[in-house]
C-alpha positions, -999 to +999 in steps of 0.1 A: +001-002+000+027+025-010+007+047-031+001+085-024-037+081-023-032+053+005-011+072+026-034+101+026-065+080+032-045+062+058-033+097+078-068+110+073-084+081+090-056+083+115-070+120+125-108+113+123-102+081+148-082+102+170-108+128+172-137+105+174-121+089+205-115+121+219-148+131+220-163+099+228-142+084+256-138+103+290-100+107+299-108+099+335-119+064+330-099+056+299-069+079+300-053+096+270-058+075+238-034+083+212-039+068+174+000+061+166-007+042+132-032+030+109-029-004+087-054-007+058-057-035+041-053-036+006-094-032-004-094-003+020-125-024+039-101-034+073-083-011+093-061-020+121-056+008+143-026+010+169-032+029+196-014+039+229-024+045+264-008+074+291-029+063+320-024+036+350-029+002+338-066+001+348-072+029+327-052+011+298-075-020+301-108-001+307-101+023+278-091-009+258-122-022+267-142+009+263-129+012+225-135-026+215-175-017+228-176+015+211-160+002+178-195+007+161-198+043+172-167+054+162-168+040+125-204+056+121-186+091+131-154+081+108-178+072+080-196+107+085-162+129+082-144+106+057-162+100+024-148+066+013-168+036-008-164+013+022-159+024+058-134+002+071-141-019+099-119-007+126-093-035+146-077-018+178-044-031+187-022-020+219+008-001+201+040-014+224+063+003+203+066+035+223+070+017+258+098-007+243+112+026+227+111+041+259+125+010+279+155+007+254+165+045+260+161+035+300+188+006+297+210+029+275+213+053+303+221+031+329+248+012+308+263+050+305+260+055+343+272+021+352+304+029+325+329+054+336+341+075+307+383+073+308 
């Protein structure tokens, strides 16, 4: 899916899904939810939404459950704001890449503190 149109559709969906989530899910219960990326199937009928959380572990669990429960509502909001032949079926997946990246940076920082410069 390297075409210019496909990239535009992905970015548009990413923005609109994030906006729908912001409007629909209360931050107090779900924490702050970010849409890190959207992967589309070749026919544009399926979309995997990679999400990140800022909040407690309980907020993350609650937020993921709320996303899955409100998937159809979010799809409906996206369908109203993004005109496509087919509205993609959304699937939410927790994106662990930011947490893994932070862990790697922590390990590097720890190694630098332990290794004296000569």
